[in-house]
mmCIF file of the N, C-alpha and C atoms, coordinates in Angstrom:
data_MODEL
# 
_entry.id   MODEL 
# 
loop_
_atom_site.group_PDB 
_atom_site.id 
_atom_site.type_symbol 
_atom_site.label_atom_id 
_atom_site.label_alt_id 
_atom_site.label_comp_id 
_atom_site.label_asym_id 
_atom_site.label_entity_id 
_atom_site.label_seq_id 
_atom_site.pdbx_PDB_ins_code 
_atom_site.Cartn_x 
_atom_site.Cartn_y 
_atom_site.Cartn_z 
_atom_site.occupancy 
_atom_site.B_iso_or_equiv 
_atom_site.pdbx_formal_charge 
_atom_site.auth_seq_id 
_atom_site.auth_comp_id 
_atom_site.auth_asym_id 
_atom_site.auth_atom_id 
_atom_site.pdbx_PDB_model_num 
ATOM 1   N N  . UNK A 1 1  ? -138.629 35.214 120.430 1.00 0.00 ? 1  UNK A N  1 
ATOM 2   C CA . UNK A 1 1  ? -138.085 33.873 120.487 1.00 0.00 ? 1  UNK A CA 1 
ATOM 3   C C  . UNK A 1 1  ? -139.247 32.884 120.419 1.00 0.00 ? 1  UNK A C  1 
ATOM 4   N N  . UNK A 1 2  ? -139.055 31.848 119.675 1.00 0.00 ? 2  UNK A N  1 
ATOM 5   C CA . UNK A 1 2  ? -140.069 30.799 119.570 1.00 0.00 ? 2  UNK A CA 1 
ATOM 6   C C  . UNK A 1 2  ? -140.016 29.899 120.802 1.00 0.00 ? 2  UNK A C  1 
ATOM 7   N N  . UNK A 1 3  ? -141.152 29.305 121.105 1.00 0.00 ? 3  UNK A N  1 
ATOM 8   C CA . UNK A 1 3  ? -141.229 28.400 122.256 1.00 0.00 ? 3  UNK A CA 1 
ATOM 9   C C  . UNK A 1 3  ? -140.249 27.248 122.106 1.00 0.00 ? 3  UNK A C  1 
ATOM 10  N N  . UNK A 1 4  ? -140.079 26.761 120.889 1.00 0.00 ? 4  UNK A N  1 
ATOM 11  C CA . UNK A 1 4  ? -139.154 25.642 120.663 1.00 0.00 ? 4  UNK A CA 1 
ATOM 12  C C  . UNK A 1 4  ? -137.715 26.035 120.988 1.00 0.00 ? 4  UNK A C  1 
ATOM 13  N N  . UNK A 1 5  ? -137.356 27.294 120.702 1.00 0.00 ? 5  UNK A N  1 
ATOM 14  C CA . UNK A 1 5  ? -136.008 27.774 121.028 1.00 0.00 ? 5  UNK A CA 1 
ATOM 15  C C  . UNK A 1 5  ? -135.818 27.863 122.544 1.00 0.00 ? 5  UNK A C  1 
ATOM 16  N N  . UNK A 1 6  ? -136.852 28.355 123.215 1.00 0.00 ? 6  UNK A N  1 
ATOM 17  C CA . UNK A 1 6  ? -136.796 28.437 124.677 1.00 0.00 ? 6  UNK A CA 1 
ATOM 18  C C  . UNK A 1 6  ? -136.713 27.045 125.287 1.00 0.00 ? 6  UNK A C  1 
ATOM 19  N N  . UNK A 1 7  ? -137.497 26.111 124.753 1.00 0.00 ? 7  UNK A N  1 
ATOM 20  C CA . UNK A 1 7  ? -137.446 24.722 125.226 1.00 0.00 ? 7  UNK A CA 1 
ATOM 21  C C  . UNK A 1 7  ? -136.048 24.147 125.074 1.00 0.00 ? 7  UNK A C  1 
ATOM 22  N N  . UNK A 1 8  ? -135.414 24.420 123.933 1.00 0.00 ? 8  UNK A N  1 
ATOM 23  C CA . UNK A 1 8  ? -134.063 23.888 123.683 1.00 0.00 ? 8  UNK A CA 1 
ATOM 24  C C  . UNK A 1 8  ? -133.060 24.473 124.679 1.00 0.00 ? 8  UNK A C  1 
ATOM 25  N N  . UNK A 1 9  ? -133.153 25.779 124.916 1.00 0.00 ? 9  UNK A N  1 
ATOM 26  C CA . UNK A 1 9  ? -132.248 26.403 125.890 1.00 0.00 ? 9  UNK A CA 1 
ATOM 27  C C  . UNK A 1 9  ? -132.431 25.769 127.271 1.00 0.00 ? 9  UNK A C  1 
ATOM 28  N N  . UNK A 1 10 ? -133.692 25.530 127.645 1.00 0.00 ? 10 UNK A N  1 
ATOM 29  C CA . UNK A 1 10 ? -133.973 24.903 128.934 1.00 0.00 ? 10 UNK A CA 1 
ATOM 30  C C  . UNK A 1 10 ? -133.434 23.479 128.971 1.00 0.00 ? 10 UNK A C  1 
ATOM 31  N N  . UNK A 1 11 ? -133.755 22.698 127.941 1.00 0.00 ? 11 UNK A N  1 
ATOM 32  C CA . UNK A 1 11 ? -133.334 21.299 127.906 1.00 0.00 ? 11 UNK A CA 1 
ATOM 33  C C  . UNK A 1 11 ? -131.824 21.151 127.865 1.00 0.00 ? 11 UNK A C  1 
ATOM 34  N N  . UNK A 1 12 ? -131.152 22.051 127.136 1.00 0.00 ? 12 UNK A N  1 
ATOM 35  C CA . UNK A 1 12 ? -129.693 21.980 127.010 1.00 0.00 ? 12 UNK A CA 1 
ATOM 36  C C  . UNK A 1 12 ? -128.971 22.685 128.150 1.00 0.00 ? 12 UNK A C  1 
ATOM 37  N N  . UNK A 1 13 ? -129.743 23.318 129.036 1.00 0.00 ? 13 UNK A N  1 
ATOM 38  C CA . UNK A 1 13 ? -129.172 24.054 130.167 1.00 0.00 ? 13 UNK A CA 1 
ATOM 39  C C  . UNK A 1 13 ? -128.133 25.069 129.692 1.00 0.00 ? 13 UNK A C  1 
ATOM 40  N N  . UNK A 1 14 ? -128.466 25.756 128.589 1.00 0.00 ? 14 UNK A N  1 
ATOM 41  C CA . UNK A 1 14 ? -127.540 26.711 127.989 1.00 0.00 ? 14 UNK A CA 1 
ATOM 42  C C  . UNK A 1 14 ? -127.406 27.993 128.805 1.00 0.00 ? 14 UNK A C  1 
ATOM 43  N N  . UNK A 1 15 ? -128.527 28.432 129.366 1.00 0.00 ? 15 UNK A N  1 
ATOM 44  C CA . UNK A 1 15 ? -128.515 29.674 130.129 1.00 0.00 ? 15 UNK A CA 1 
ATOM 45  C C  . UNK A 1 15 ? -129.735 29.714 131.038 1.00 0.00 ? 15 UNK A C  1 
ATOM 46  N N  . UNK A 1 16 ? -129.759 30.709 131.894 1.00 0.00 ? 16 UNK A N  1 
ATOM 47  C CA . UNK A 1 16 ? -130.895 30.880 132.796 1.00 0.00 ? 16 UNK A CA 1 
ATOM 48  C C  . UNK A 1 16 ? -132.057 31.453 132.003 1.00 0.00 ? 16 UNK A C  1 
ATOM 49  N N  . UNK A 1 17 ? -133.085 30.657 131.796 1.00 0.00 ? 17 UNK A N  1 
ATOM 50  C CA . UNK A 1 17 ? -134.206 31.105 130.969 1.00 0.00 ? 17 UNK A CA 1 
ATOM 51  C C  . UNK A 1 17 ? -135.133 32.059 131.705 1.00 0.00 ? 17 UNK A C  1 
ATOM 52  N N  . UNK A 1 18 ? -134.954 32.234 133.003 1.00 0.00 ? 18 UNK A N  1 
ATOM 53  C CA . UNK A 1 18 ? -135.789 33.182 133.738 1.00 0.00 ? 18 UNK A CA 1 
ATOM 54  C C  . UNK A 1 18 ? -135.599 34.606 133.233 1.00 0.00 ? 18 UNK A C  1 
ATOM 55  N N  . UNK A 1 19 ? -134.468 34.867 132.578 1.00 0.00 ? 19 UNK A N  1 
ATOM 56  C CA . UNK A 1 19 ? -134.229 36.194 132.018 1.00 0.00 ? 19 UNK A CA 1 
ATOM 57  C C  . UNK A 1 19 ? -135.249 36.543 130.941 1.00 0.00 ? 19 UNK A C  1 
ATOM 58  N N  . UNK A 1 20 ? -135.918 35.551 130.390 1.00 0.00 ? 20 UNK A N  1 
ATOM 59  C CA . UNK A 1 20 ? -136.904 35.761 129.334 1.00 0.00 ? 20 UNK A CA 1 
ATOM 60  C C  . UNK A 1 20 ? -138.311 35.989 129.881 1.00 0.00 ? 20 UNK A C  1 
ATOM 61  N N  . UNK A 1 21 ? -138.467 35.981 131.180 1.00 0.00 ? 21 UNK A N  1 
ATOM 62  C CA . UNK A 1 21 ? -139.782 36.124 131.794 1.00 0.00 ? 21 UNK A CA 1 
ATOM 63  C C  . UNK A 1 21 ? -139.826 37.349 132.695 1.00 0.00 ? 21 UNK A C  1 
ATOM 64  N N  . UNK A 1 22 ? -140.997 37.931 132.808 1.00 0.00 ? 22 UNK A N  1 
ATOM 65  C CA . UNK A 1 22 ? -141.220 39.043 133.722 1.00 0.00 ? 22 UNK A CA 1 
ATOM 66  C C  . UNK A 1 22 ? -141.622 38.458 135.073 1.00 0.00 ? 22 UNK A C  1 
ATOM 67  N N  . UNK A 1 23 ? -140.642 38.277 135.942 1.00 0.00 ? 23 UNK A N  1 
ATOM 68  C CA . UNK A 1 23 ? -140.893 37.628 137.230 1.00 0.00 ? 23 UNK A CA 1 
ATOM 69  C C  . UNK A 1 23 ? -141.546 38.558 138.246 1.00 0.00 ? 23 UNK A C  1 
ATOM 70  N N  . UNK A 1 24 ? -141.681 39.842 137.902 1.00 0.00 ? 24 UNK A N  1 
ATOM 71  C CA . UNK A 1 24 ? -142.311 40.774 138.844 1.00 0.00 ? 24 UNK A CA 1 
ATOM 72  C C  . UNK A 1 24 ? -143.809 40.529 138.970 1.00 0.00 ? 24 UNK A C  1 
ATOM 73  N N  . UNK A 1 25 ? -144.372 39.775 138.043 1.00 0.00 ? 25 UNK A N  1 
ATOM 74  C CA . UNK A 1 25 ? -145.812 39.532 138.051 1.00 0.00 ? 25 UNK A CA 1 
ATOM 75  C C  . UNK A 1 25 ? -146.182 38.104 138.442 1.00 0.00 ? 25 UNK A C  1 
ATOM 76  N N  . UNK A 1 26 ? -145.219 37.358 138.948 1.00 0.00 ? 26 UNK A N  1 
ATOM 77  C CA . UNK A 1 26 ? -145.489 35.982 139.356 1.00 0.00 ? 26 UNK A CA 1 
ATOM 78  C C  . UNK A 1 26 ? -146.392 35.995 140.584 1.00 0.00 ? 26 UNK A C  1 
ATOM 79  N N  . UNK A 1 27 ? -147.417 35.172 140.547 1.00 0.00 ? 27 UNK A N  1 
ATOM 80  C CA . UNK A 1 27 ? -148.328 35.048 141.681 1.00 0.00 ? 27 UNK A CA 1 
ATOM 81  C C  . UNK A 1 27 ? -148.282 33.625 142.205 1.00 0.00 ? 27 UNK A C  1 
ATOM 82  N N  . UNK A 1 28 ? -148.189 33.509 143.505 1.00 0.00 ? 28 UNK A N  1 
ATOM 83  C CA . UNK A 1 28 ? -148.243 32.205 144.139 1.00 0.00 ? 28 UNK A CA 1 
ATOM 84  C C  . UNK A 1 28 ? -149.706 31.890 144.414 1.00 0.00 ? 28 UNK A C  1 
ATOM 85  N N  . UNK A 1 29 ? -150.157 30.766 143.923 1.00 0.00 ? 29 UNK A N  1 
ATOM 86  C CA . UNK A 1 29 ? -151.550 30.381 144.074 1.00 0.00 ? 29 UNK A CA 1 
ATOM 87  C C  . UNK A 1 29 ? -151.665 29.326 145.167 1.00 0.00 ? 29 UNK A C  1 
ATOM 88  N N  . UNK A 1 30 ? -152.562 29.560 146.101 1.00 0.00 ? 30 UNK A N  1 
ATOM 89  C CA . UNK A 1 30 ? -152.828 28.616 147.191 1.00 0.00 ? 30 UNK A CA 1 
ATOM 90  C C  . UNK A 1 30 ? -151.575 28.247 147.972 1.00 0.00 ? 30 UNK A C  1 
ATOM 91  N N  . UNK A 1 31 ? -150.707 29.205 148.198 1.00 0.00 ? 31 UNK A N  1 
ATOM 92  C CA . UNK A 1 31 ? -149.482 28.934 148.940 1.00 0.00 ? 31 UNK A CA 1 
ATOM 93  C C  . UNK A 1 31 ? -149.574 29.362 150.402 1.00 0.00 ? 31 UNK A C  1 
ATOM 94  N N  . UNK A 1 32 ? -150.731 29.836 150.830 1.00 0.00 ? 32 UNK A N  1 
ATOM 95  C CA . UNK A 1 32 ? -150.903 30.193 152.233 1.00 0.00 ? 32 UNK A CA 1 
ATOM 96  C C  . UNK A 1 32 ? -150.845 28.923 153.070 1.00 0.00 ? 32 UNK A C  1 
ATOM 97  N N  . UNK A 1 33 ? -149.974 28.892 154.071 1.00 0.00 ? 33 UNK A N  1 
ATOM 98  C CA . UNK A 1 33 ? -149.925 27.702 154.913 1.00 0.00 ? 33 UNK A CA 1 
ATOM 99  C C  . UNK A 1 33 ? -151.234 27.515 155.676 1.00 0.00 ? 33 UNK A C  1 
ATOM 100 N N  . UNK A 1 34 ? -151.611 26.300 155.827 1.00 0.00 ? 34 UNK A N  1 
ATOM 101 C CA . UNK A 1 34 ? -152.806 25.971 156.600 1.00 0.00 ? 34 UNK A CA 1 
ATOM 102 C C  . UNK A 1 34 ? -152.365 25.086 157.754 1.00 0.00 ? 34 UNK A C  1 
ATOM 103 N N  . UNK A 1 35 ? -152.692 25.501 158.950 1.00 0.00 ? 35 UNK A N  1 
ATOM 104 C CA . UNK A 1 35 ? -152.269 24.763 160.140 1.00 0.00 ? 35 UNK A CA 1 
ATOM 105 C C  . UNK A 1 35 ? -153.139 23.525 160.325 1.00 0.00 ? 35 UNK A C  1 
ATOM 106 N N  . UNK A 1 36 ? -152.468 22.408 160.571 1.00 0.00 ? 36 UNK A N  1 
ATOM 107 C CA . UNK A 1 36 ? -153.165 21.159 160.885 1.00 0.00 ? 36 UNK A CA 1 
ATOM 108 C C  . UNK A 1 36 ? -152.510 20.545 162.113 1.00 0.00 ? 36 UNK A C  1 
ATOM 109 N N  . UNK A 1 37 ? -153.271 19.821 162.869 1.00 0.00 ? 37 UNK A N  1 
ATOM 110 C CA . UNK A 1 37 ? -152.748 19.097 164.028 1.00 0.00 ? 37 UNK A CA 1 
ATOM 111 C C  . UNK A 1 37 ? -152.774 17.617 163.698 1.00 0.00 ? 37 UNK A C  1 
ATOM 112 N N  . UNK A 1 38 ? -151.705 16.949 164.050 1.00 0.00 ? 38 UNK A N  1 
ATOM 113 C CA . UNK A 1 38 ? -151.626 15.516 163.786 1.00 0.00 ? 38 UNK A CA 1 
ATOM 114 C C  . UNK A 1 38 ? -150.914 14.854 164.957 1.00 0.00 ? 38 UNK A C  1 
ATOM 115 N N  . UNK A 1 39 ? -151.395 13.706 165.341 1.00 0.00 ? 39 UNK A N  1 
ATOM 116 C CA . UNK A 1 39 ? -150.783 12.958 166.441 1.00 0.00 ? 39 UNK A CA 1 
ATOM 117 C C  . UNK A 1 39 ? -149.963 11.809 165.868 1.00 0.00 ? 39 UNK A C  1 
ATOM 118 N N  . UNK A 1 40 ? -148.739 11.657 166.393 1.00 0.00 ? 40 UNK A N  1 
ATOM 119 C CA . UNK A 1 40 ? -147.856 10.568 166.000 1.00 0.00 ? 40 UNK A CA 1 
ATOM 120 C C  . UNK A 1 40 ? -147.519 9.735  167.226 1.00 0.00 ? 40 UNK A C  1 
ATOM 121 N N  . UNK A 1 41 ? -147.313 8.444  167.048 1.00 0.00 ? 41 UNK A N  1 
ATOM 122 C CA . UNK A 1 41 ? -146.802 7.648  168.163 1.00 0.00 ? 41 UNK A CA 1 
ATOM 123 C C  . UNK A 1 41 ? -145.377 8.104  168.501 1.00 0.00 ? 41 UNK A C  1 
ATOM 124 N N  . UNK A 1 42 ? -144.985 7.904  169.741 1.00 0.00 ? 42 UNK A N  1 
ATOM 125 C CA . UNK A 1 42 ? -143.685 8.409  170.185 1.00 0.00 ? 42 UNK A CA 1 
ATOM 126 C C  . UNK A 1 42 ? -142.520 7.822  169.396 1.00 0.00 ? 42 UNK A C  1 
ATOM 127 N N  . UNK A 1 43 ? -142.611 6.552  168.978 1.00 0.00 ? 43 UNK A N  1 
ATOM 128 C CA . UNK A 1 43 ? -141.520 5.970  168.196 1.00 0.00 ? 43 UNK A CA 1 
ATOM 129 C C  . UNK A 1 43 ? -141.347 6.714  166.866 1.00 0.00 ? 43 UNK A C  1 
ATOM 130 N N  . UNK A 1 44 ? -142.465 7.199  166.306 1.00 0.00 ? 44 UNK A N  1 
ATOM 131 C CA . UNK A 1 44 ? -142.397 7.914  165.040 1.00 0.00 ? 44 UNK A CA 1 
ATOM 132 C C  . UNK A 1 44 ? -141.769 9.300  165.241 1.00 0.00 ? 44 UNK A C  1 
ATOM 133 N N  . UNK A 1 45 ? -142.134 9.955  166.330 1.00 0.00 ? 45 UNK A N  1 
ATOM 134 C CA . UNK A 1 45 ? -141.552 11.257 166.645 1.00 0.00 ? 45 UNK A CA 1 
ATOM 135 C C  . UNK A 1 45 ? -140.050 11.108 166.858 1.00 0.00 ? 45 UNK A C  1 
ATOM 136 N N  . UNK A 1 46 ? -139.645 10.059 167.569 1.00 0.00 ? 46 UNK A N  1 
ATOM 137 C CA . UNK A 1 46 ? -138.217 9.813  167.792 1.00 0.00 ? 46 UNK A CA 1 
ATOM 138 C C  . UNK A 1 46 ? -137.483 9.606  166.471 1.00 0.00 ? 46 UNK A C  1 
ATOM 139 N N  . UNK A 1 47 ? -138.076 8.835  165.573 1.00 0.00 ? 47 UNK A N  1 
ATOM 140 C CA . UNK A 1 47 ? -137.457 8.588  164.267 1.00 0.00 ? 47 UNK A CA 1 
ATOM 141 C C  . UNK A 1 47 ? -137.378 9.867  163.441 1.00 0.00 ? 47 UNK A C  1 
ATOM 142 N N  . UNK A 1 48 ? -138.435 10.659 163.481 1.00 0.00 ? 48 UNK A N  1 
ATOM 143 C CA . UNK A 1 48 ? -138.430 11.934 162.760 1.00 0.00 ? 48 UNK A CA 1 
ATOM 144 C C  . UNK A 1 48 ? -137.357 12.866 163.315 1.00 0.00 ? 48 UNK A C  1 
ATOM 145 N N  . UNK A 1 49 ? -137.226 12.897 164.635 1.00 0.00 ? 49 UNK A N  1 
ATOM 146 C CA . UNK A 1 49 ? -136.215 13.746 165.259 1.00 0.00 ? 49 UNK A CA 1 
ATOM 147 C C  . UNK A 1 49 ? -134.803 13.301 164.890 1.00 0.00 ? 49 UNK A C  1 
ATOM 148 N N  . UNK A 1 50 ? -134.567 11.998 164.842 1.00 0.00 ? 50 UNK A N  1 
ATOM 149 C CA . UNK A 1 50 ? -133.247 11.488 164.444 1.00 0.00 ? 50 UNK A CA 1 
ATOM 150 C C  . UNK A 1 50 ? -132.927 11.891 163.014 1.00 0.00 ? 50 UNK A C  1 
ATOM 151 N N  . UNK A 1 51 ? -133.899 11.756 162.125 1.00 0.00 ? 51 UNK A N  1 
ATOM 152 C CA . UNK A 1 51 ? -133.683 12.128 160.724 1.00 0.00 ? 51 UNK A CA 1 
ATOM 153 C C  . UNK A 1 51 ? -133.467 13.635 160.596 1.00 0.00 ? 51 UNK A C  1 
ATOM 154 N N  . UNK A 1 52 ? -134.246 14.412 161.332 1.00 0.00 ? 52 UNK A N  1 
ATOM 155 C CA . UNK A 1 52 ? -134.098 15.865 161.297 1.00 0.00 ? 52 UNK A CA 1 
ATOM 156 C C  . UNK A 1 52 ? -132.703 16.284 161.759 1.00 0.00 ? 52 UNK A C  1 
ATOM 157 N N  . UNK A 1 53 ? -132.237 15.672 162.834 1.00 0.00 ? 53 UNK A N  1 
ATOM 158 C CA . UNK A 1 53 ? -130.899 15.986 163.343 1.00 0.00 ? 53 UNK A CA 1 
ATOM 159 C C  . UNK A 1 53 ? -129.833 15.558 162.342 1.00 0.00 ? 53 UNK A C  1 
ATOM 160 N N  . UNK A 1 54 ? -130.038 14.403 161.724 1.00 0.00 ? 54 UNK A N  1 
ATOM 161 C CA . UNK A 1 54 ? -129.073 13.870 160.755 1.00 0.00 ? 54 UNK A CA 1 
ATOM 162 C C  . UNK A 1 54 ? -128.893 14.810 159.559 1.00 0.00 ? 54 UNK A C  1 
ATOM 163 N N  . UNK A 1 55 ? -129.999 15.382 159.065 1.00 0.00 ? 55 UNK A N  1 
ATOM 164 C CA . UNK A 1 55 ? -129.884 16.248 157.888 1.00 0.00 ? 55 UNK A CA 1 
ATOM 165 C C  . UNK A 1 55 ? -129.876 17.736 158.247 1.00 0.00 ? 55 UNK A C  1 
ATOM 166 N N  . UNK A 1 56 ? -129.977 18.046 159.549 1.00 0.00 ? 56 UNK A N  1 
ATOM 167 C CA . UNK A 1 56 ? -129.831 19.420 160.013 1.00 0.00 ? 56 UNK A CA 1 
ATOM 168 C C  . UNK A 1 56 ? -131.018 20.328 159.746 1.00 0.00 ? 56 UNK A C  1 
ATOM 169 N N  . UNK A 1 57 ? -132.213 19.772 159.857 1.00 0.00 ? 57 UNK A N  1 
ATOM 170 C CA . UNK A 1 57 ? -133.427 20.573 159.684 1.00 0.00 ? 57 UNK A CA 1 
ATOM 171 C C  . UNK A 1 57 ? -134.388 20.269 160.826 1.00 0.00 ? 57 UNK A C  1 
ATOM 172 N N  . UNK A 1 58 ? -135.510 20.948 160.837 1.00 0.00 ? 58 UNK A N  1 
ATOM 173 C CA . UNK A 1 58 ? -136.499 20.709 161.886 1.00 0.00 ? 58 UNK A CA 1 
ATOM 174 C C  . UNK A 1 58 ? -137.338 19.470 161.578 1.00 0.00 ? 58 UNK A C  1 
ATOM 175 N N  . UNK A 1 59 ? -137.999 18.967 162.596 1.00 0.00 ? 59 UNK A N  1 
ATOM 176 C CA . UNK A 1 59 ? -138.924 17.844 162.417 1.00 0.00 ? 59 UNK A CA 1 
ATOM 177 C C  . UNK A 1 59 ? -140.000 18.214 161.399 1.00 0.00 ? 59 UNK A C  1 
ATOM 178 N N  . UNK A 1 60 ? -140.522 19.422 161.516 1.00 0.00 ? 60 UNK A N  1 
ATOM 179 C CA . UNK A 1 60 ? -141.564 19.873 160.595 1.00 0.00 ? 60 UNK A CA 1 
ATOM 180 C C  . UNK A 1 60 ? -141.056 19.873 159.151 1.00 0.00 ? 60 UNK A C  1 
ATOM 181 N N  . UNK A 1 61 ? -139.816 20.280 158.943 1.00 0.00 ? 61 UNK A N  1 
ATOM 182 C CA . UNK A 1 61 ? -139.250 20.290 157.592 1.00 0.00 ? 61 UNK A CA 1 
ATOM 183 C C  . UNK A 1 61 ? -139.156 18.875 157.025 1.00 0.00 ? 61 UNK A C  1 
ATOM 184 N N  . UNK A 1 62 ? -138.776 17.915 157.858 1.00 0.00 ? 62 UNK A N  1 
ATOM 185 C CA . UNK A 1 62 ? -138.708 16.517 157.413 1.00 0.00 ? 62 UNK A CA 1 
ATOM 186 C C  . UNK A 1 62 ? -140.092 16.036 156.993 1.00 0.00 ? 62 UNK A C  1 
ATOM 187 N N  . UNK A 1 63 ? -141.085 16.311 157.812 1.00 0.00 ? 63 UNK A N  1 
ATOM 188 C CA . UNK A 1 63 ? -142.449 15.876 157.505 1.00 0.00 ? 63 UNK A CA 1 
ATOM 189 C C  . UNK A 1 63 ? -142.926 16.511 156.205 1.00 0.00 ? 63 UNK A C  1 
ATOM 190 N N  . UNK A 1 64 ? -142.716 17.813 156.050 1.00 0.00 ? 64 UNK A N  1 
ATOM 191 C CA . UNK A 1 64 ? -143.134 18.500 154.825 1.00 0.00 ? 64 UNK A CA 1 
ATOM 192 C C  . UNK A 1 64 ? -142.430 17.925 153.601 1.00 0.00 ? 64 UNK A C  1 
ATOM 193 N N  . UNK A 1 65 ? -141.129 17.699 153.726 1.00 0.00 ? 65 UNK A N  1 
ATOM 194 C CA . UNK A 1 65 ? -140.345 17.184 152.610 1.00 0.00 ? 65 UNK A CA 1 
ATOM 195 C C  . UNK A 1 65 ? -140.835 15.794 152.203 1.00 0.00 ? 65 UNK A C  1 
ATOM 196 N N  . UNK A 1 66 ? -141.021 14.920 153.168 1.00 0.00 ? 66 UNK A N  1 
ATOM 197 C CA . UNK A 1 66 ? -141.454 13.556 152.863 1.00 0.00 ? 66 UNK A CA 1 
ATOM 198 C C  . UNK A 1 66 ? -142.863 13.528 152.291 1.00 0.00 ? 66 UNK A C  1 
ATOM 199 N N  . UNK A 1 67 ? -143.746 14.334 152.856 1.00 0.00 ? 67 UNK A N  1 
ATOM 200 C CA . UNK A 1 67 ? -145.110 14.383 152.325 1.00 0.00 ? 67 UNK A CA 1 
ATOM 201 C C  . UNK A 1 67 ? -145.122 14.935 150.901 1.00 0.00 ? 67 UNK A C  1 
ATOM 202 N N  . UNK A 1 68 ? -144.342 15.976 150.648 1.00 0.00 ? 68 UNK A N  1 
ATOM 203 C CA . UNK A 1 68 ? -144.283 16.553 149.304 1.00 0.00 ? 68 UNK A CA 1 
ATOM 204 C C  . UNK A 1 68 ? -143.757 15.535 148.297 1.00 0.00 ? 68 UNK A C  1 
ATOM 205 N N  . UNK A 1 69 ? -142.694 14.802 148.672 1.00 0.00 ? 69 UNK A N  1 
ATOM 206 C CA . UNK A 1 69 ? -142.141 13.779 147.777 1.00 0.00 ? 69 UNK A CA 1 
ATOM 207 C C  . UNK A 1 69 ? -143.177 12.706 147.468 1.00 0.00 ? 69 UNK A C  1 
ATOM 208 N N  . UNK A 1 70 ? -143.873 12.273 148.478 1.00 0.00 ? 70 UNK A N  1 
ATOM 209 C CA . UNK A 1 70 ? -144.881 11.223 148.301 1.00 0.00 ? 70 UNK A CA 1 
ATOM 210 C C  . UNK A 1 70 ? -146.038 11.706 147.431 1.00 0.00 ? 70 UNK A C  1 
ATOM 211 N N  . UNK A 1 71 ? -146.511 12.911 147.683 1.00 0.00 ? 71 UNK A N  1 
ATOM 212 C CA . UNK A 1 71 ? -147.619 13.453 146.903 1.00 0.00 ? 71 UNK A CA 1 
ATOM 213 C C  . UNK A 1 71 ? -147.218 13.686 145.447 1.00 0.00 ? 71 UNK A C  1 
ATOM 214 N N  . UNK A 1 72 ? -145.984 14.157 145.216 1.00 0.00 ? 72 UNK A N  1 
ATOM 215 C CA . UNK A 1 72 ? -145.508 14.328 143.844 1.00 0.00 ? 72 UNK A CA 1 
ATOM 216 C C  . UNK A 1 72 ? -145.418 12.989 143.140 1.00 0.00 ? 72 UNK A C  1 
ATOM 217 N N  . UNK A 1 73 ? -144.962 11.976 143.847 1.00 0.00 ? 73 UNK A N  1 
ATOM 218 C CA . UNK A 1 73 ? -144.875 10.633 143.279 1.00 0.00 ? 73 UNK A CA 1 
ATOM 219 C C  . UNK A 1 73 ? -146.257 10.117 142.899 1.00 0.00 ? 73 UNK A C  1 
ATOM 220 N N  . UNK A 1 74 ? -147.215 10.299 143.788 1.00 0.00 ? 74 UNK A N  1 
ATOM 221 C CA . UNK A 1 74 ? -148.583 9.864  143.501 1.00 0.00 ? 74 UNK A CA 1 
ATOM 222 C C  . UNK A 1 74 ? -149.176 10.630 142.329 1.00 0.00 ? 74 UNK A C  1 
ATOM 223 N N  . UNK A 1 75 ? -148.938 11.944 142.285 1.00 0.00 ? 75 UNK A N  1 
ATOM 224 C CA . UNK A 1 75 ? -149.455 12.759 141.187 1.00 0.00 ? 75 UNK A CA 1 
ATOM 225 C C  . UNK A 1 75 ? -148.835 12.361 139.858 1.00 0.00 ? 75 UNK A C  1 
ATOM 226 N N  . UNK A 1 76 ? -147.551 11.991 139.885 1.00 0.00 ? 76 UNK A N  1 
ATOM 227 C CA . UNK A 1 76 ? -146.888 11.548 138.661 1.00 0.00 ? 76 UNK A CA 1 
ATOM 228 C C  . UNK A 1 76 ? -147.490 10.249 138.156 1.00 0.00 ? 76 UNK A C  1 
ATOM 229 N N  . UNK A 1 77 ? -147.797 9.340  139.071 1.00 0.00 ? 77 UNK A N  1 
ATOM 230 C CA . UNK A 1 77 ? -148.401 8.066  138.682 1.00 0.00 ? 77 UNK A CA 1 
ATOM 231 C C  . UNK A 1 77 ? -149.787 8.279  138.093 1.00 0.00 ? 77 UNK A C  1 
ATOM 232 N N  . UNK A 1 78 ? -150.555 9.172  138.703 1.00 0.00 ? 78 UNK A N  1 
ATOM 233 C CA . UNK A 1 78 ? -151.911 9.456  138.217 1.00 0.00 ? 78 UNK A CA 1 
ATOM 234 C C  . UNK A 1 78 ? -151.848 10.099 136.833 1.00 0.00 ? 78 UNK A C  1 
ATOM 235 N N  . UNK A 1 79 ? -150.868 10.991 136.637 1.00 0.00 ? 79 UNK A N  1 
ATOM 236 C CA . UNK A 1 79 ? -150.739 11.687 135.361 1.00 0.00 ? 79 UNK A CA 1 
ATOM 237 C C  . UNK A 1 79 ? -150.085 10.811 134.300 1.00 0.00 ? 79 UNK A C  1 
ATOM 238 N N  . UNK A 1 80 ? -149.557 9.664  134.704 1.00 0.00 ? 80 UNK A N  1 
ATOM 239 C CA . UNK A 1 80 ? -148.913 8.764  133.758 1.00 0.00 ? 80 UNK A CA 1 
ATOM 240 C C  . UNK A 1 80 ? -147.509 9.172  133.369 1.00 0.00 ? 80 UNK A C  1 
ATOM 241 N N  . UNK A 1 81 ? -146.863 9.953  134.229 1.00 0.00 ? 81 UNK A N  1 
ATOM 242 C CA . UNK A 1 81 ? -145.499 10.408 133.940 1.00 0.00 ? 81 UNK A CA 1 
ATOM 243 C C  . UNK A 1 81 ? -144.503 9.387  134.433 1.00 0.00 ? 81 UNK A C  1 
# 
């Protein structure tokens, strides 16, 4: 299959294109978690806890999600996307 055909299938959402890849050899690069300590003011912790309860996840999950969104946004701006 040509790359252009695969691109079209992906863009048109025709089928699951993962069937065309050997996923047994996928390697995660730099995905080891690294522990960091950070101090927040109590009002921020309270707000994070309210949001975590609202969406049904942990405080840590909220922080990770928000940081990831922000970093992706910044990376997109830098890349000109």
